[in-house]
C-alpha positions in Angstrom: -28.3 6.5 9.3 -25.0 5.9 11.0 -22.4 8.8 10.2 -20.3 6.4 8.2 -23.2 5.3 5.7 -24.4 9.1 5.6 -20.8 10.0 4.2 -20.9 6.8 1.8 -24.1 7.8 0.6 -22.7 11.6 0.0 -19.3 11.0 -1.1 -17.6 13.0 -3.9 -18.2 11.8 -7.5 -14.5 10.9 -7.9 -14.5 9.0 -4.7 -12.6 5.6 -5.2 -15.8 3.7 -4.4 -17.6 4.9 -7.7 -15.4 2.7 -10.1 -17.3 -0.2 -8.2 -20.8 0.5 -10.1 -21.1 -2.3 -12.5 -23.9 -2.0 -15.0 -25.6 -5.5 -15.7 -28.7 -7.0 -16.9 -31.6 -6.3 -14.8 -32.8 -9.8 -13.2 -35.9 -10.5 -10.8 -33.5 -10.4 -7.7 -32.8 -6.7 -8.5 -36.2 -5.8 -8.5 -36.4 -5.1 -4.7 -34.0 -2.2 -5.3 -35.4 -1.1 -8.4 -38.5 -0.7 -7.0 -37.1 1.2 -4.0 -35.7 3.8 -6.4 -38.7 3.8 -8.6 -40.8 5.0 -5.5 -38.4 7.5 -4.6 -38.0 9.2 -8.0 -40.9 8.6 -10.0 -44.6 10.3 -8.8 -46.4 7.6 -10.6 -44.1 4.5 -10.0 -44.0 1.4 -11.7 -45.4 -1.7 -10.1 -43.5 -5.1 -9.4 -46.0 -6.7 -11.8 -45.1 -4.3 -14.5 -41.4 -4.8 -14.3 -41.9 -8.5 -14.4 -44.1 -8.0 -17.3 -41.1 -6.5 -18.9 -38.6 -8.9 -17.9 -40.6 -11.6 -19.7 -40.2 -9.8 -23.0 -36.6 -10.0 -23.6 -37.0 -9.9 -27.5 -38.6 -6.5 -27.3 -36.9 -5.2 -24.1 -33.5 -4.4 -22.6 -33.4 -3.3 -18.8 -30.2 -3.1 -17.2 -29.1 -1.9 -13.6 -26.2 -0.2 -12.2 -24.9 -1.9 -9.1 -22.9 -1.0 -6.3 -21.8 -4.4 -4.9 -25.2 -6.0 -4.7 -27.1 -2.7 -4.1 -29.2 -1.3 -7.1 -28.2 2.1 -7.4 -30.1 3.1 -10.8 -31.6 1.4 -13.7 -32.6 1.8 -17.5 -35.1 0.6 -19.7 -35.6 0.5 -23.6 -38.4 -1.0 -25.6 -37.8 -2.0 -29.4 -40.4 -1.3 -31.9 -39.5 -2.5 -35.3 -36.2 -0.2 -36.0 -36.9 2.4 -33.4 -36.8 2.1 -29.6 -38.1 3.9 -26.5 -36.4 5.0 -23.6 -39.1 3.5 -21.0 -37.1 4.7 -17.7 -33.9 5.7 -16.4 -33.7 6.4 -12.9 -30.6 6.9 -10.2 -30.8 6.8 -6.3 -31.3 10.0 -5.2 -28.4 9.8 -2.6 -26.1 8.8 -5.8 -26.9 12.0 -8.4 -23.9 13.5 -9.9 -21.6 10.5 -9.8 -22.1 9.7 -13.7 -24.3 6.7 -13.1 -26.9 7.9 -15.3 -24.3 8.8 -18.1 -23.2 5.1 -17.9 -26.7 3.7 -17.9 -27.4 5.7 -20.9 -24.3 4.4 -22.7 -25.0 1.0 -22.2 -28.8 1.7 -23.2 -27.8 3.2 -26.4 -25.1 0.7 -27.4 -27.9 -2.1 -26.6 -30.3 0.0 -29.1 -27.4 -0.1 -31.8 -26.7 -3.7 -31.1 -30.4 -4.5 -31.7 -30.2 -2.6 -34.9 -32.2 0.5 -34.0 -32.0 3.5 -36.2 -34.0 6.1 -33.8 -34.8 6.3 -30.2 -37.0 8.4 -28.3 -37.9 9.4 -24.8 -40.1 11.8 -22.8 -38.7 13.9 -19.9 -40.7 16.3 -17.6 -40.3 19.9 -18.8 -38.7 21.3 -15.7 -35.9 18.4 -15.6 -33.3 20.4 -17.2 -30.7 17.8 -15.8 -31.9 14.8 -17.5 -32.5 17.0 -20.8 -28.9 17.8 -20.6 -28.0 14.7 -20.1 -30.1 13.3 -23.0 -28.5 16.0 -25.4 -25.2 14.7 -24.5 -26.4 11.6 -26.2 -27.8 13.2 -29.3 -31.3 13.6 -28.3 -33.0 16.8 -29.5 -36.7 18.0 -28.5 -39.4 16.9 -31.1 -42.6 17.8 -29.5 -44.6 18.3 -26.3 -47.2 16.0 -24.6 -49.4 18.5 -22.8 -49.9 17.4 -19.3 -48.5 14.1 -19.9 -47.0 14.0 -16.4 -50.7 14.9 -15.3 -50.2 13.5 -11.5 -47.5 16.7 -11.2 -49.5 18.9 -13.9 -46.3 18.9 -16.2 -46.0 18.8 -19.8 -43.7 16.2 -21.2 -41.0 17.1 -23.9 -40.5 14.3 -26.6 -36.7 14.0 -27.2 -35.4 11.9 -30.4 -32.0 10.7 -31.3 -32.0 9.7 -35.1 -29.3 7.8 -37.3 -28.1 6.0 -33.9 -26.8 3.2 -36.3 -24.4 5.6 -37.9 -20.7 5.5 -37.5 -21.1 9.5 -36.2 -22.9 8.2 -33.5 -20.9 5.6 -32.6 -18.0 8.0 -32.4 -20.2 10.3 -30.0 -20.6 7.2 -27.6 -16.9 6.5 -27.9 -16.3 10.1 -26.8 -18.6 10.1 -24.2 -17.5 7.0 -22.8 -13.9 8.5 -22.8 -15.3 11.4 -21.0 -16.5 9.6 -18.2 -15.0 10.4 -14.7 -14.5 6.6 -13.9 -14.4 3.5 -16.6 -17.3 1.9 -17.7 -17.7 -1.4 -16.0 -20.2 -4.0 -17.3 -21.0 -7.8 -16.5 -23.4 -10.0 -18.7 -24.0 -7.2 -21.1 -22.9 -7.3 -24.6 -22.0 -4.1 -26.3 
């Protein structure tokens, strides 16, 4: 990697280029970048076939990507089940951590949950992943249980977290406050909020 590319990959969170990140619907053309991130961030990465299957269910799934130009730097997914939802995955390229990309992905994901009429959203997170747990708490998620050895490949428990009443005014105000607190403005393309 050239020195210029290494510097760009590790730039400070408030660097001018960070406002170039746009959250957009995930498309087939994004899957090469999604899979590259998935390989680096997940001990049991999802396959191309699994992502393709998810994209074929737009009425019950919502997947978005964080793009820096044409490069995928993060993604998240939401599965809809009746009036509840499940965050299936959220990942940011390791070279782009601490830039607020995860928060922007969660903001769009949770607004999509509201737009689709969900009342509660759940997710699982590794017990050791305190950074992710902190992010989820900001979005109103609270621990609701433990799935023993849920991440069996690494021998780790999963914490089940829930955000309830996401369809209420109080939660909408929480999301508005979170958006105002972002270091750089939220930019979306093709995502209805």
